[in-house]
TORKOL-4160 file (C-alpha; in steps of 0.2 Angstrom, whole numbers, padded with zeros to 4 digits, m for minus):
477
<pt num="1" X="0139" Y="m0044" Z="0175"/>
<pt num="2" X="0127" Y="m0059" Z="0171"/>
<pt num="3" X="0112" Y="m0050" Z="0177"/>
<pt num="4" X="0117" Y="m0035" Z="0166"/>
<pt num="5" X="0120" Y="m0046" Z="0151"/>
<pt num="6" X="0103" Y="m0054" Z="0154"/>
<pt num="7" X="0094" Y="m0037" Z="0155"/>
<pt num="8" X="0103" Y="m0031" Z="0139"/>
<pt num="9" X="0097" Y="m0047" Z="0130"/>
<pt num="10" X="0079" Y="m0045" Z="0136"/>
<pt num="11" X="0080" Y="m0027" Z="0131"/>
<pt num="12" X="0087" Y="m0031" Z="0114"/>
<pt num="13" X="0074" Y="m0045" Z="0111"/>
<pt num="14" X="0060" Y="m0034" Z="0117"/>
<pt num="15" X="0065" Y="m0020" Z="0105"/>
<pt num="16" X="0067" Y="m0032" Z="0091"/>
<pt num="17" X="0050" Y="m0039" Z="0094"/>
<pt num="18" X="0042" Y="m0022" Z="0095"/>
<pt num="19" X="0051" Y="m0016" Z="0080"/>
<pt num="20" X="0045" Y="m0031" Z="0070"/>
<pt num="21" X="0027" Y="m0029" Z="0076"/>
<pt num="22" X="0028" Y="m0010" Z="0070"/>
<pt num="23" X="0035" Y="m0015" Z="0053"/>
<pt num="24" X="0022" Y="m0029" Z="0051"/>
<pt num="25" X="0008" Y="m0018" Z="0056"/>
<pt num="26" X="0012" Y="m0004" Z="0045"/>
<pt num="27" X="0018" Y="m0014" Z="0030"/>
<pt num="28" X="0001" Y="m0018" Z="0024"/>
<pt num="29" X="m0002" Y="m0021" Z="0005"/>
<pt num="30" X="m0008" Y="m0003" Z="0002"/>
<pt num="31" X="0004" Y="0005" Z="0015"/>
<pt num="32" X="0009" Y="0023" Z="0010"/>
<pt num="33" X="0026" Y="0031" Z="0012"/>
<pt num="34" X="0024" Y="0034" Z="0031"/>
<pt num="35" X="0038" Y="0046" Z="0032"/>
<pt num="36" X="0029" Y="0057" Z="0020"/>
<pt num="37" X="0012" Y="0057" Z="0029"/>
<pt num="38" X="0006" Y="0068" Z="0042"/>
<pt num="39" X="0002" Y="0055" Z="0055"/>
<pt num="40" X="0009" Y="0038" Z="0062"/>
<pt num="41" X="m0001" Y="0024" Z="0070"/>
<pt num="42" X="0005" Y="0017" Z="0086"/>
<pt num="43" X="0004" Y="m0002" Z="0085"/>
<pt num="44" X="m0008" Y="m0010" Z="0098"/>
<pt num="45" X="m0016" Y="0006" Z="0101"/>
<pt num="46" X="m0030" Y="0017" Z="0094"/>
<pt num="47" X="m0019" Y="0032" Z="0096"/>
<pt num="48" X="m0011" Y="0041" Z="0082"/>
<pt num="49" X="0004" Y="0052" Z="0082"/>
<pt num="50" X="0001" Y="0068" Z="0071"/>
<pt num="51" X="0015" Y="0078" Z="0064"/>
<pt num="52" X="0016" Y="0095" Z="0072"/>
<pt num="53" X="0013" Y="0106" Z="0057"/>
<pt num="54" X="0013" Y="0122" Z="0068"/>
<pt num="55" X="0031" Y="0119" Z="0072"/>
<pt num="56" X="0042" Y="0134" Z="0068"/>
<pt num="57" X="0056" Y="0132" Z="0055"/>
<pt num="58" X="0072" Y="0124" Z="0061"/>
<pt num="59" X="0064" Y="0119" Z="0078"/>
<pt num="60" X="0060" Y="0103" Z="0086"/>
<pt num="61" X="0048" Y="0097" Z="0100"/>
<pt num="62" X="0056" Y="0104" Z="0116"/>
<pt num="63" X="0048" Y="0093" Z="0130"/>
<pt num="64" X="0056" Y="0082" Z="0143"/>
<pt num="65" X="0069" Y="0071" Z="0136"/>
<pt num="66" X="0065" Y="0052" Z="0138"/>
<pt num="67" X="0076" Y="0042" Z="0126"/>
<pt num="68" X="0087" Y="0044" Z="0111"/>
<pt num="69" X="0091" Y="0030" Z="0099"/>
<pt num="70" X="0098" Y="0028" Z="0081"/>
<pt num="71" X="0085" Y="0020" Z="0069"/>
<pt num="72" X="0083" Y="0017" Z="0051"/>
<pt num="73" X="0067" Y="0026" Z="0048"/>
<pt num="74" X="0052" Y="0034" Z="0057"/>
<pt num="75" X="0043" Y="0018" Z="0058"/>
<pt num="76" X="0057" Y="0011" Z="0069"/>
<pt num="77" X="0056" Y="0027" Z="0079"/>
<pt num="78" X="0038" Y="0024" Z="0083"/>
<pt num="79" X="0044" Y="0007" Z="0089"/>
<pt num="80" X="0056" Y="0015" Z="0101"/>
<pt num="81" X="0042" Y="0026" Z="0108"/>
<pt num="82" X="0032" Y="0010" Z="0112"/>
<pt num="83" X="0046" Y="0004" Z="0123"/>
<pt num="84" X="0043" Y="0020" Z="0134"/>
<pt num="85" X="0028" Y="0021" Z="0144"/>
<pt num="86" X="0030" Y="0039" Z="0147"/>
<pt num="87" X="0033" Y="0044" Z="0129"/>
<pt num="88" X="0021" Y="0054" Z="0119"/>
<pt num="89" X="0031" Y="0064" Z="0107"/>
<pt num="90" X="0045" Y="0060" Z="0095"/>
<pt num="91" X="0058" Y="0070" Z="0085"/>
<pt num="92" X="0066" Y="0062" Z="0070"/>
<pt num="93" X="0079" Y="0067" Z="0058"/>
<pt num="94" X="0093" Y="0058" Z="0048"/>
<pt num="95" X="0091" Y="0041" Z="0058"/>
<pt num="96" X="0091" Y="0051" Z="0075"/>
<pt num="97" X="0075" Y="0047" Z="0085"/>
<pt num="98" X="0072" Y="0056" Z="0101"/>
<pt num="99" X="0057" Y="0051" Z="0113"/>
<pt num="100" X="0050" Y="0065" Z="0124"/>
<pt num="101" X="0036" Y="0067" Z="0136"/>
<pt num="102" X="0025" Y="0083" Z="0134"/>
<pt num="103" X="0011" Y="0078" Z="0146"/>
<pt num="104" X="0015" Y="0083" Z="0165"/>
<pt num="105" X="0013" Y="0065" Z="0170"/>
<pt num="106" X="0009" Y="0048" Z="0163"/>
<pt num="107" X="m0008" Y="0048" Z="0170"/>
<pt num="108" X="m0013" Y="0063" Z="0160"/>
<pt num="109" X="m0016" Y="0052" Z="0145"/>
<pt num="110" X="m0033" Y="0047" Z="0152"/>
<pt num="111" X="m0038" Y="0061" Z="0163"/>
<pt num="112" X="m0035" Y="0076" Z="0152"/>
<pt num="113" X="m0039" Y="0080" Z="0134"/>
<pt num="114" X="m0025" Y="0081" Z="0122"/>
<pt num="115" X="m0021" Y="0099" Z="0117"/>
<pt num="116" X="m0008" Y="0106" Z="0105"/>
<pt num="117" X="m0003" Y="0119" Z="0118"/>
<pt num="118" X="0005" Y="0105" Z="0128"/>
<pt num="119" X="0019" Y="0104" Z="0115"/>
<pt num="120" X="0033" Y="0117" Z="0116"/>
<pt num="121" X="0046" Y="0120" Z="0102"/>
<pt num="122" X="0064" Y="0124" Z="0104"/>
<pt num="123" X="0080" Y="0127" Z="0093"/>
<pt num="124" X="0090" Y="0116" Z="0105"/>
<pt num="125" X="0089" Y="0100" Z="0095"/>
<pt num="126" X="0090" Y="0109" Z="0078"/>
<pt num="127" X="0078" Y="0106" Z="0064"/>
<pt num="128" X="0069" Y="0089" Z="0066"/>
<pt num="129" X="0052" Y="0083" Z="0062"/>
<pt num="130" X="0040" Y="0081" Z="0076"/>
<pt num="131" X="0025" Y="0069" Z="0079"/>
<pt num="132" X="0015" Y="0070" Z="0095"/>
<pt num="133" X="m0001" Y="0064" Z="0103"/>
<pt num="134" X="m0004" Y="0082" Z="0107"/>
<pt num="135" X="m0003" Y="0089" Z="0089"/>
<pt num="136" X="m0019" Y="0089" Z="0080"/>
<pt num="137" X="m0023" Y="0084" Z="0062"/>
<pt num="138" X="m0030" Y="0097" Z="0050"/>
<pt num="139" X="m0048" Y="0100" Z="0054"/>
<pt num="140" X="m0061" Y="0104" Z="0041"/>
<pt num="141" X="m0063" Y="0123" Z="0037"/>
<pt num="142" X="m0076" Y="0130" Z="0049"/>
<pt num="143" X="m0092" Y="0132" Z="0040"/>
<pt num="144" X="m0107" Y="0140" Z="0048"/>
<pt num="145" X="m0119" Y="0136" Z="0034"/>
<pt num="146" X="m0120" Y="0130" Z="0016"/>
<pt num="147" X="m0120" Y="0140" Z="0000"/>
<pt num="148" X="m0135" Y="0135" Z="m0011"/>
<pt num="149" X="m0129" Y="0132" Z="m0028"/>
<pt num="150" X="m0139" Y="0130" Z="m0044"/>
<pt num="151" X="m0134" Y="0116" Z="m0056"/>
<pt num="152" X="m0123" Y="0101" Z="m0055"/>
<pt num="153" X="m0104" Y="0101" Z="m0052"/>
<pt num="154" X="m0092" Y="0090" Z="m0062"/>
<pt num="155" X="m0082" Y="0080" Z="m0050"/>
<pt num="156" X="m0068" Y="0067" Z="m0050"/>
<pt num="157" X="m0079" Y="0053" Z="m0055"/>
<pt num="158" X="m0082" Y="0062" Z="m0072"/>
<pt num="159" X="m0064" Y="0069" Z="m0073"/>
<pt num="160" X="m0051" Y="0065" Z="m0060"/>
<pt num="161" X="m0040" Y="0080" Z="m0064"/>
<pt num="162" X="m0053" Y="0092" Z="m0057"/>
<pt num="163" X="m0058" Y="0095" Z="m0039"/>
<pt num="164" X="m0071" Y="0084" Z="m0031"/>
<pt num="165" X="m0089" Y="0091" Z="m0030"/>
<pt num="166" X="m0086" Y="0092" Z="m0011"/>
<pt num="167" X="m0071" Y="0103" Z="m0013"/>
<pt num="168" X="m0081" Y="0114" Z="m0024"/>
<pt num="169" X="m0095" Y="0115" Z="m0011"/>
<pt num="170" X="m0083" Y="0118" Z="0003"/>
<pt num="171" X="m0075" Y="0132" Z="m0006"/>
<pt num="172" X="m0091" Y="0141" Z="m0010"/>
<pt num="173" X="m0098" Y="0140" Z="0007"/>
<pt num="174" X="m0082" Y="0146" Z="0016"/>
<pt num="175" X="m0078" Y="0161" Z="0005"/>
<pt num="176" X="m0096" Y="0166" Z="0004"/>
<pt num="177" X="m0096" Y="0167" Z="0023"/>
<pt num="178" X="m0080" Y="0177" Z="0022"/>
<pt num="179" X="m0089" Y="0191" Z="0011"/>
<pt num="180" X="m0081" Y="0186" Z="m0006"/>
<pt num="181" X="m0095" Y="0195" Z="m0016"/>
<pt num="182" X="m0083" Y="0209" Z="m0019"/>
<pt num="183" X="m0067" Y="0199" Z="m0021"/>
<pt num="184" X="m0056" Y="0194" Z="m0035"/>
<pt num="185" X="m0050" Y="0176" Z="m0036"/>
<pt num="186" X="m0035" Y="0170" Z="m0047"/>
<pt num="187" X="m0035" Y="0152" Z="m0052"/>
<pt num="188" X="m0018" Y="0146" Z="m0057"/>
<pt num="189" X="m0021" Y="0131" Z="m0068"/>
<pt num="190" X="m0039" Y="0132" Z="m0072"/>
<pt num="191" X="m0040" Y="0116" Z="m0083"/>
<pt num="192" X="m0057" Y="0114" Z="m0091"/>
<pt num="193" X="m0066" Y="0127" Z="m0080"/>
<pt num="194" X="m0076" Y="0115" Z="m0069"/>
<pt num="195" X="m0068" Y="0123" Z="m0053"/>
<pt num="196" X="m0068" Y="0140" Z="m0062"/>
<pt num="197" X="m0087" Y="0139" Z="m0062"/>
<pt num="198" X="m0088" Y="0136" Z="m0044"/>
<pt num="199" X="m0077" Y="0150" Z="m0039"/>
<pt num="200" X="m0087" Y="0162" Z="m0051"/>
<pt num="201" X="m0103" Y="0158" Z="m0040"/>
<pt num="202" X="m0096" Y="0167" Z="m0025"/>
<pt num="203" X="m0082" Y="0180" Z="m0032"/>
<pt num="204" X="m0085" Y="0196" Z="m0041"/>
<pt num="205" X="m0071" Y="0192" Z="m0053"/>
<pt num="206" X="m0062" Y="0176" Z="m0057"/>
<pt num="207" X="m0046" Y="0176" Z="m0067"/>
<pt num="208" X="m0044" Y="0159" Z="m0075"/>
<pt num="209" X="m0025" Y="0156" Z="m0080"/>
<pt num="210" X="m0019" Y="0141" Z="m0089"/>
<pt num="211" X="m0004" Y="0137" Z="m0100"/>
<pt num="212" X="m0015" Y="0128" Z="m0112"/>
<pt num="213" X="m0025" Y="0137" Z="m0125"/>
<pt num="214" X="m0035" Y="0121" Z="m0128"/>
<pt num="215" X="m0040" Y="0120" Z="m0110"/>
<pt num="216" X="m0044" Y="0139" Z="m0110"/>
<pt num="217" X="m0056" Y="0137" Z="m0125"/>
<pt num="218" X="m0065" Y="0123" Z="m0116"/>
<pt num="219" X="m0066" Y="0133" Z="m0100"/>
<pt num="220" X="m0074" Y="0148" Z="m0110"/>
<pt num="221" X="m0086" Y="0137" Z="m0118"/>
<pt num="222" X="m0091" Y="0128" Z="m0102"/>
<pt num="223" X="m0094" Y="0144" Z="m0093"/>
<pt num="224" X="m0101" Y="0154" Z="m0108"/>
<pt num="225" X="m0116" Y="0159" Z="m0097"/>
<pt num="226" X="m0104" Y="0167" Z="m0084"/>
<pt num="227" X="m0099" Y="0186" Z="m0086"/>
<pt num="228" X="m0087" Y="0188" Z="m0072"/>
<pt num="229" X="m0073" Y="0177" Z="m0078"/>
<pt num="230" X="m0058" Y="0183" Z="m0088"/>
<pt num="231" X="m0046" Y="0171" Z="m0096"/>
<pt num="232" X="m0027" Y="0172" Z="m0096"/>
<pt num="233" X="m0015" Y="0162" Z="m0107"/>
<pt num="234" X="0001" Y="0161" Z="m0097"/>
<pt num="235" X="0013" Y="0149" Z="m0088"/>
<pt num="236" X="0017" Y="0156" Z="m0071"/>
<pt num="237" X="0034" Y="0148" Z="m0072"/>
<pt num="238" X="0039" Y="0154" Z="m0089"/>
<pt num="239" X="0029" Y="0171" Z="m0090"/>
<pt num="240" X="0028" Y="0176" Z="m0072"/>
<pt num="241" X="0013" Y="0186" Z="m0066"/>
<pt num="242" X="0018" Y="0203" Z="m0071"/>
<pt num="243" X="0003" Y="0206" Z="m0082"/>
<pt num="244" X="m0008" Y="0203" Z="m0067"/>
<pt num="245" X="0001" Y="0213" Z="m0055"/>
<pt num="246" X="m0011" Y="0229" Z="m0056"/>
<pt num="247" X="m0026" Y="0218" Z="m0050"/>
<pt num="248" X="m0031" Y="0217" Z="m0032"/>
<pt num="249" X="m0032" Y="0199" Z="m0029"/>
<pt num="250" X="m0039" Y="0192" Z="m0012"/>
<pt num="251" X="m0038" Y="0173" Z="m0016"/>
<pt num="252" X="m0027" Y="0163" Z="m0026"/>
<pt num="253" X="m0029" Y="0144" Z="m0030"/>
<pt num="254" X="m0013" Y="0136" Z="m0034"/>
<pt num="255" X="m0017" Y="0121" Z="m0045"/>
<pt num="256" X="m0004" Y="0121" Z="m0059"/>
<pt num="257" X="0011" Y="0110" Z="m0058"/>
<pt num="258" X="0013" Y="0100" Z="m0042"/>
<pt num="259" X="0031" Y="0096" Z="m0040"/>
<pt num="260" X="0039" Y="0105" Z="m0025"/>
<pt num="261" X="0050" Y="0117" Z="m0035"/>
<pt num="262" X="0035" Y="0123" Z="m0045"/>
<pt num="263" X="0023" Y="0125" Z="m0031"/>
<pt num="264" X="0036" Y="0134" Z="m0021"/>
<pt num="265" X="0039" Y="0146" Z="m0035"/>
<pt num="266" X="0021" Y="0149" Z="m0038"/>
<pt num="267" X="0018" Y="0153" Z="m0019"/>
<pt num="268" X="0032" Y="0165" Z="m0018"/>
<pt num="269" X="0026" Y="0173" Z="m0034"/>
<pt num="270" X="0008" Y="0176" Z="m0028"/>
<pt num="271" X="0014" Y="0182" Z="m0011"/>
<pt num="272" X="0025" Y="0195" Z="m0019"/>
<pt num="273" X="0014" Y="0200" Z="m0033"/>
<pt num="274" X="m0002" Y="0202" Z="m0023"/>
<pt num="275" X="0005" Y="0206" Z="m0006"/>
<pt num="276" X="m0006" Y="0222" Z="m0003"/>
<pt num="277" X="m0022" Y="0213" Z="m0006"/>
<pt num="278" X="m0020" Y="0194" Z="m0004"/>
<pt num="279" X="m0030" Y="0186" Z="0010"/>
<pt num="280" X="m0031" Y="0167" Z="0007"/>
<pt num="281" X="m0022" Y="0153" Z="m0003"/>
<pt num="282" X="m0030" Y="0137" Z="m0009"/>
<pt num="283" X="m0019" Y="0122" Z="m0012"/>
<pt num="284" X="m0027" Y="0108" Z="m0022"/>
<pt num="285" X="m0020" Y="0090" Z="m0022"/>
<pt num="286" X="m0013" Y="0093" Z="m0004"/>
<pt num="287" X="m0016" Y="0075" Z="0000"/>
<pt num="288" X="m0010" Y="0067" Z="m0016"/>
<pt num="289" X="0005" Y="0076" Z="m0020"/>
<pt num="290" X="0020" Y="0077" Z="m0008"/>
<pt num="291" X="0027" Y="0093" Z="m0016"/>
<pt num="292" X="0011" Y="0102" Z="m0011"/>
<pt num="293" X="0012" Y="0097" Z="0007"/>
<pt num="294" X="0030" Y="0101" Z="0009"/>
<pt num="295" X="0027" Y="0119" Z="0002"/>
<pt num="296" X="0013" Y="0122" Z="0014"/>
<pt num="297" X="0023" Y="0115" Z="0028"/>
<pt num="298" X="0038" Y="0127" Z="0023"/>
<pt num="299" X="0027" Y="0142" Z="0023"/>
<pt num="300" X="0018" Y="0138" Z="0039"/>
<pt num="301" X="0034" Y="0135" Z="0048"/>
<pt num="302" X="0040" Y="0152" Z="0042"/>
<pt num="303" X="0024" Y="0159" Z="0050"/>
<pt num="304" X="0019" Y="0166" Z="0033"/>
<pt num="305" X="0003" Y="0155" Z="0031"/>
<pt num="306" X="m0009" Y="0148" Z="0043"/>
<pt num="307" X="m0019" Y="0132" Z="0038"/>
<pt num="308" X="m0037" Y="0137" Z="0041"/>
<pt num="309" X="m0043" Y="0119" Z="0037"/>
<pt num="310" X="m0045" Y="0105" Z="0025"/>
<pt num="311" X="m0058" Y="0106" Z="0010"/>
<pt num="312" X="m0064" Y="0092" Z="m0001"/>
<pt num="313" X="m0062" Y="0074" Z="0002"/>
<pt num="314" X="m0057" Y="0070" Z="0020"/>
<pt num="315" X="m0044" Y="0057" Z="0025"/>
<pt num="316" X="m0043" Y="0043" Z="0023"/>
<pt num="317" X="m0048" Y="0041" Z="0005"/>
<pt num="318" X="m0042" Y="0032" Z="m0011"/>
<pt num="319" X="m0035" Y="0039" Z="m0027"/>
<pt num="320" X="m0029" Y="0028" Z="m0041"/>
<pt num="321" X="m0029" Y="0013" Z="m0029"/>
<pt num="322" X="m0018" Y="0022" Z="m0017"/>
<pt num="323" X="m0022" Y="0026" Z="0001"/>
<pt num="324" X="m0022" Y="0045" Z="0004"/>
<pt num="325" X="m0021" Y="0051" Z="0022"/>
<pt num="326" X="m0023" Y="0070" Z="0020"/>
<pt num="327" X="m0036" Y="0081" Z="0014"/>
<pt num="328" X="m0039" Y="0084" Z="m0004"/>
<pt num="329" X="m0035" Y="0102" Z="m0002"/>
<pt num="330" X="m0032" Y="0115" Z="0011"/>
<pt num="331" X="m0036" Y="0134" Z="0013"/>
<pt num="332" X="m0022" Y="0144" Z="0021"/>
<pt num="333" X="m0023" Y="0162" Z="0028"/>
<pt num="334" X="m0009" Y="0174" Z="0022"/>
<pt num="335" X="m0002" Y="0182" Z="0038"/>
<pt num="336" X="0014" Y="0190" Z="0031"/>
<pt num="337" X="0012" Y="0196" Z="0013"/>
<pt num="338" X="0026" Y="0209" Z="0014"/>
<pt num="339" X="0039" Y="0197" Z="0020"/>
<pt num="340" X="0037" Y="0184" Z="0005"/>
<pt num="341" X="0053" Y="0176" Z="0002"/>
<pt num="342" X="0062" Y="0190" Z="m0007"/>
<pt num="343" X="0077" Y="0182" Z="m0018"/>
<pt num="344" X="0083" Y="0198" Z="m0026"/>
<pt num="345" X="0097" Y="0201" Z="m0014"/>
<pt num="346" X="0104" Y="0184" Z="m0011"/>
<pt num="347" X="0107" Y="0178" Z="m0029"/>
<pt num="348" X="0096" Y="0162" Z="m0029"/>
<pt num="349" X="0104" Y="0156" Z="m0045"/>
<pt num="350" X="0117" Y="0147" Z="m0033"/>
<pt num="351" X="0118" Y="0129" Z="m0037"/>
<pt num="352" X="0105" Y="0130" Z="m0051"/>
<pt num="353" X="0109" Y="0122" Z="m0067"/>
<pt num="354" X="0107" Y="0133" Z="m0083"/>
<pt num="355" X="0107" Y="0129" Z="m0101"/>
<pt num="356" X="0117" Y="0141" Z="m0113"/>
<pt num="357" X="0108" Y="0143" Z="m0129"/>
<pt num="358" X="0114" Y="0151" Z="m0145"/>
<pt num="359" X="0103" Y="0152" Z="m0160"/>
<pt num="360" X="0092" Y="0138" Z="m0155"/>
<pt num="361" X="0084" Y="0128" Z="m0141"/>
<pt num="362" X="0098" Y="0115" Z="m0142"/>
<pt num="363" X="0109" Y="0119" Z="m0127"/>
<pt num="364" X="0127" Y="0123" Z="m0131"/>
<pt num="365" X="0134" Y="0122" Z="m0114"/>
<pt num="366" X="0128" Y="0121" Z="m0095"/>
<pt num="367" X="0133" Y="0131" Z="m0080"/>
<pt num="368" X="0131" Y="0130" Z="m0062"/>
<pt num="369" X="0134" Y="0145" Z="m0051"/>
<pt num="370" X="0142" Y="0141" Z="m0034"/>
<pt num="371" X="0140" Y="0153" Z="m0019"/>
<pt num="372" X="0159" Y="0155" Z="m0017"/>
<pt num="373" X="0160" Y="0165" Z="m0034"/>
<pt num="374" X="0165" Y="0149" Z="m0044"/>
<pt num="375" X="0155" Y="0143" Z="m0059"/>
<pt num="376" X="0156" Y="0125" Z="m0065"/>
<pt num="377" X="0153" Y="0124" Z="m0083"/>
<pt num="378" X="0154" Y="0112" Z="m0098"/>
<pt num="379" X="0169" Y="0122" Z="m0105"/>
<pt num="380" X="0179" Y="0121" Z="m0089"/>
<pt num="381" X="0180" Y="0131" Z="m0072"/>
<pt num="382" X="0174" Y="0149" Z="m0072"/>
<pt num="383" X="0170" Y="0163" Z="m0060"/>
<pt num="384" X="0156" Y="0175" Z="m0058"/>
<pt num="385" X="0153" Y="0191" Z="m0048"/>
<pt num="386" X="0137" Y="0202" Z="m0045"/>
<pt num="387" X="0136" Y="0218" Z="m0055"/>
<pt num="388" X="0136" Y="0234" Z="m0044"/>
<pt num="389" X="0125" Y="0245" Z="m0055"/>
<pt num="390" X="0112" Y="0233" Z="m0061"/>
<pt num="391" X="0099" Y="0222" Z="m0052"/>
<pt num="392" X="0099" Y="0204" Z="m0056"/>
<pt num="393" X="0115" Y="0205" Z="m0067"/>
<pt num="394" X="0132" Y="0196" Z="m0065"/>
<pt num="395" X="0148" Y="0195" Z="m0074"/>
<pt num="396" X="0154" Y="0178" Z="m0080"/>
<pt num="397" X="0172" Y="0174" Z="m0084"/>
<pt num="398" X="0174" Y="0157" Z="m0092"/>
<pt num="399" X="0183" Y="0148" Z="m0106"/>
<pt num="400" X="0179" Y="0153" Z="m0124"/>
<pt num="401" X="0174" Y="0135" Z="m0129"/>
<pt num="402" X="0174" Y="0117" Z="m0124"/>
<pt num="403" X="0191" Y="0108" Z="m0123"/>
<pt num="404" X="0194" Y="0096" Z="m0137"/>
<pt num="405" X="0192" Y="0081" Z="m0126"/>
<pt num="406" X="0174" Y="0086" Z="m0123"/>
<pt num="407" X="0170" Y="0090" Z="m0142"/>
<pt num="408" X="0177" Y="0107" Z="m0144"/>
<pt num="409" X="0189" Y="0114" Z="m0157"/>
<pt num="410" X="0207" Y="0110" Z="m0158"/>
<pt num="411" X="0214" Y="0127" Z="m0152"/>
<pt num="412" X="0219" Y="0135" Z="m0136"/>
<pt num="413" X="0205" Y="0141" Z="m0124"/>
<pt num="414" X="0204" Y="0159" Z="m0120"/>
<pt num="415" X="0195" Y="0168" Z="m0105"/>
<pt num="416" X="0180" Y="0178" Z="m0110"/>
<pt num="417" X="0170" Y="0190" Z="m0100"/>
<pt num="418" X="0151" Y="0190" Z="m0102"/>
<pt num="419" X="0137" Y="0201" Z="m0095"/>
<pt num="420" X="0122" Y="0191" Z="m0090"/>
<pt num="421" X="0105" Y="0200" Z="m0086"/>
<pt num="422" X="0093" Y="0189" Z="m0077"/>
<pt num="423" X="0074" Y="0190" Z="m0075"/>
<pt num="424" X="0066" Y="0194" Z="m0058"/>
<pt num="425" X="0065" Y="0176" Z="m0054"/>
<pt num="426" X="0083" Y="0172" Z="m0058"/>
<pt num="427" X="0077" Y="0158" Z="m0070"/>
<pt num="428" X="0081" Y="0166" Z="m0087"/>
<pt num="429" X="0095" Y="0177" Z="m0094"/>
<pt num="430" X="0101" Y="0187" Z="m0109"/>
<pt num="431" X="0120" Y="0187" Z="m0111"/>
<pt num="432" X="0132" Y="0198" Z="m0121"/>
<pt num="433" X="0151" Y="0196" Z="m0123"/>
<pt num="434" X="0161" Y="0211" Z="m0116"/>
<pt num="435" X="0173" Y="0213" Z="m0130"/>
<pt num="436" X="0161" Y="0209" Z="m0144"/>
<pt num="437" X="0143" Y="0215" Z="m0139"/>
<pt num="438" X="0136" Y="0208" Z="m0156"/>
<pt num="439" X="0140" Y="0190" Z="m0149"/>
<pt num="440" X="0125" Y="0186" Z="m0139"/>
<pt num="441" X="0117" Y="0171" Z="m0130"/>
<pt num="442" X="0103" Y="0166" Z="m0119"/>
<pt num="443" X="0101" Y="0155" Z="m0104"/>
<pt num="444" X="0087" Y="0146" Z="m0095"/>
<pt num="445" X="0087" Y="0136" Z="m0079"/>
<pt num="446" X="0085" Y="0117" Z="m0081"/>
<pt num="447" X="0069" Y="0118" Z="m0070"/>
<pt num="448" X="0061" Y="0129" Z="m0082"/>
<pt num="449" X="0066" Y="0118" Z="m0097"/>
<pt num="450" X="0058" Y="0103" Z="m0087"/>
<pt num="451" X="0042" Y="0113" Z="m0084"/>
<pt num="452" X="0041" Y="0116" Z="m0103"/>
<pt num="453" X="0044" Y="0098" Z="m0107"/>
<pt num="454" X="0030" Y="0094" Z="m0095"/>
<pt num="455" X="0019" Y="0107" Z="m0103"/>
<pt num="456" X="0022" Y="0099" Z="m0120"/>
<pt num="457" X="0018" Y="0082" Z="m0112"/>
<pt num="458" X="0001" Y="0088" Z="m0106"/>
<pt num="459" X="m0003" Y="0095" Z="m0123"/>
<pt num="460" X="0001" Y="0079" Z="m0132"/>
<pt num="461" X="m0007" Y="0067" Z="m0119"/>
<pt num="462" X="m0022" Y="0077" Z="m0113"/>
<pt num="463" X="m0028" Y="0091" Z="m0124"/>
<pt num="464" X="m0036" Y="0079" Z="m0136"/>
<pt num="465" X="m0047" Y="0070" Z="m0124"/>
<pt num="466" X="m0063" Y="0076" Z="m0116"/>
<pt num="467" X="m0057" Y="0072" Z="m0099"/>
<pt num="468" X="m0043" Y="0064" Z="m0089"/>
<pt num="469" X="m0053" Y="0048" Z="m0087"/>
<pt num="470" X="m0055" Y="0047" Z="m0106"/>
<pt num="471" X="m0036" Y="0049" Z="m0109"/>
<pt num="472" X="m0032" Y="0036" Z="m0096"/>
<pt num="473" X="m0044" Y="0024" Z="m0105"/>
<pt num="474" X="m0036" Y="0028" Z="m0122"/>
<pt num="475" X="m0019" Y="0025" Z="m0115"/>
<pt num="476" X="m0024" Y="0007" Z="m0109"/>
<pt num="477" X="m0030" Y="0003" Z="m0127"/>
């Protein structure tokens, strides 16, 4: 018993010491959010655990089990791995840390090169994030040569909202080699046209889309000498891409809003709209925006996209005094256009919040549709059901008004039936009352309202400057 107690104490002391070293070594002054990065350093070693971005959805690494511990975060999970000489791979999710061995023997570390094929994936452990010595970082896009451009690009030094000069160069060279001379490219979020100009060098046609008329006017003036650019005033989240659906688009650059929900919606939309022609997607701000990285990971796990490689500034680099540990952008190959995440049949308004609008943009009420047919509303409990004859339509049964305690009139509530016809993305609807069709209303998801507010913010804060850099200096004054 005494020997066992001493062994336990030594093990706990060692574990505490290593965990402390891990935390201290990773908690440098400019340390990023390690859980959000694609790589993790191993303290006391030059080796790095790279996240397995090729892991299928709802899978985990499925190599030989070595150790299982409960930890606070992924940094402590790395500390657990350092306790195990044979460990080379970790699975982590919700404080559960599993160490695995994917090499055939501990000696393989020095005698054999690391290869991604050494890592197997399984559903046995459920959905977990996996990091391994055998998973590889994103490499640069393969370039056999360089496209010779004329003129000088505008890069991040002049305007930090645009892509870097290197990213413009990489995109030109890559797509020129792919035979893009007869292709059409769509740029969602064309800003002031600096990247639009680079794309117009190698594509037959570029569709520059932006939600700001001011930016589009600047874009048109900047590219006045180009005759293969058309300009579209639209907000993909609000207007959709219906007006562009008859075009054969081979490449789409997604560079509008960068939160996860917006990037996800844009990706689903372009995969669906251009499923018969789409070949590649470009994601800007992959390194600086976690929402972009999560979307790319989501679609690669679903085997709908394959990361071809990184473009622009390679990691590590700094942006606004922060360490960035991923590529500025990535190019992905579309592998399953026809299987883009269709949401028509599973009522994706579940758990979304909608504002109920009558005669103005001031929300009268709020609704949340639940998947059990119930509807949580500001008037009280309600219920809903799908309409059998119309796509994207539901029937809503709910109280006629708010109760008095919530600001409603002093009269009994009645149950009303309303018919709601949604748009194709289930983000907006028109409503009419069953027993009085002249009584109408409209609804919009809170996500769309937030997107509109962000659009107004950009209009107010950036459209009256000549660059994002100038706007930042103005805000400091």
